[in-house]
C-alpha positions as CSV (number, residue, x, y, z in Angstrom):
1,M,64.8,4.4,106.9
2,I,63.4,3.1,110.2
3,R,65.6,0.8,112.2
4,T,64.3,-1.3,115.1
5,Q,66.8,-2.6,117.6
6,M,66.2,-5.3,120.1
7,A,68.4,-5.6,123.2
8,V,68.5,-9.0,124.8
9,N,70.4,-8.8,128.1
10,D,73.8,-7.3,126.9
11,A,73.4,-8.1,123.2
12,V,71.9,-5.6,120.7
13,F,70.4,-6.7,117.4
14,A,69.4,-4.5,114.5
15,L,66.3,-6.1,113.2
16,A,65.8,-6.5,109.4
17,Q,63.3,-4.3,107.6
18,G,60.0,-6.2,107.3
19,Q,60.5,-8.1,110.5
20,D,57.1,-8.6,112.0
21,L,57.6,-7.0,115.4
22,D,54.2,-7.9,116.9
23,A,54.7,-11.6,115.9
24,L,58.2,-11.5,117.4
25,K,57.0,-10.1,120.7
26,K,54.3,-12.8,120.8
27,R,56.9,-15.5,120.2
28,I,59.1,-14.1,123.0
29,E,56.1,-13.9,125.4
30,S,55.2,-17.5,124.5
31,A,58.7,-18.7,125.1
32,V,58.9,-17.0,128.5
33,A,55.4,-18.3,129.5
34,Q,56.7,-21.8,128.7
35,G,59.6,-21.4,131.0
36,G,62.1,-20.8,128.2
37,R,62.5,-21.6,124.5
38,F,64.4,-20.5,121.5
39,A,62.9,-17.9,119.2
40,S,64.4,-16.9,115.9
41,F,64.4,-13.5,114.1
42,V,66.1,-11.9,111.2
43,V,68.7,-9.1,111.6
44,V,70.3,-6.6,109.2
45,G,72.0,-8.4,106.4
46,D,69.2,-11.0,106.3
47,R,70.9,-13.2,108.9
48,E,68.9,-15.4,111.2
49,V,69.6,-15.3,114.9
50,S,68.1,-17.7,117.6
51,V,68.0,-16.7,121.2
52,L,66.9,-18.7,124.3
53,F,64.3,-16.5,125.9
54,S,63.4,-17.3,129.5
55,P,61.8,-15.6,132.5
56,H,65.3,-14.2,133.3
57,T,65.9,-12.7,129.9
58,A,65.7,-8.9,129.7
59,V,64.4,-7.6,126.3
60,A,64.0,-4.0,125.1
61,F,63.0,-2.6,121.7
62,S,63.9,0.8,120.3
63,V,63.0,2.5,117.0
64,E,64.9,5.2,115.3
65,T,65.4,6.8,111.9
66,V,68.8,6.0,110.3
67,A,70.6,6.4,107.0
68,F,69.8,3.9,104.3
69,D,71.7,0.6,104.8
70,E,72.2,-1.4,101.6
71,R,72.6,-4.6,103.5
72,D,69.0,-4.4,104.6
73,D,66.9,-5.2,101.5
74,G,63.6,-5.5,103.4
75,D,63.3,-9.3,102.9
76,A,63.2,-10.5,106.5
77,D,61.4,-13.7,105.4
78,V,64.4,-15.0,103.5
79,P,67.4,-15.2,105.9
80,Y,70.8,-16.3,104.6
81,G,74.2,-16.1,106.1
82,G,77.7,-17.4,106.0
83,F,81.3,-16.5,106.0
84,F,81.4,-15.9,102.2
85,D,78.3,-13.7,101.8
86,E,78.9,-10.4,100.2
């Protein structure tokens, strides 16, 4: 499967399959242009993450082929999360 990772400063996030990368980039660019705003995205395990993006935030994307990950069901539009998820 294809895995896209996003590094934000020192944190690295494996994006969920089905995450619209172009839309995410546009939301980040908009947040930076406005001087800083939170933008949300979905990571592996269908968990939602919100990051404050500003003109001082470094962001890098990488794409690689990895072994199948059963936590990543491809449903990036329906995030969930909690301490008791299996």
